[in-house]
Phi, psi and omega in degrees: 000144183254155178295143185293335183267002182255135172280133182265140176250136182224130177273124182242151172259118178261129181268135176274207183289332178237162181300327182279356184258053181275143178232143175261144177205155175253129180233155173258126178261122179243123182275111180259021177255165180278003182228163178291145174254133180243122177261134184251148169240105188068231180266001185251139175292123182261330184203134173245126180249113181287162176301143180278345185095347177255129180251138175229134177243161174223159177291155176218146177243126181252130180233126177288133181239000180163188182221150173234135177256123179222129181061029181079006181246132176276126180241127181287143170263130183230159170238144179244138173243128182260142185236229187298144176284143176235141179251000000 
């Protein structure tokens, strides 16, 4: 687990349009959710990013795309599209 006041740096491999067009870059990951984010590599937790203390929300649109029946209960299948940021 990392300290809440430290910005974490993570080296990521970004893939371009083709597999041979890989680029390396260093990015700062800032957790804007109220809970810790855990990134996994296989079955093991590789990195835990604590909440930054700053919360950001965005608009979302939910669209029903079908139904699944399980145990005699109809459950909707939905897709979410995220839009504008709200503070």
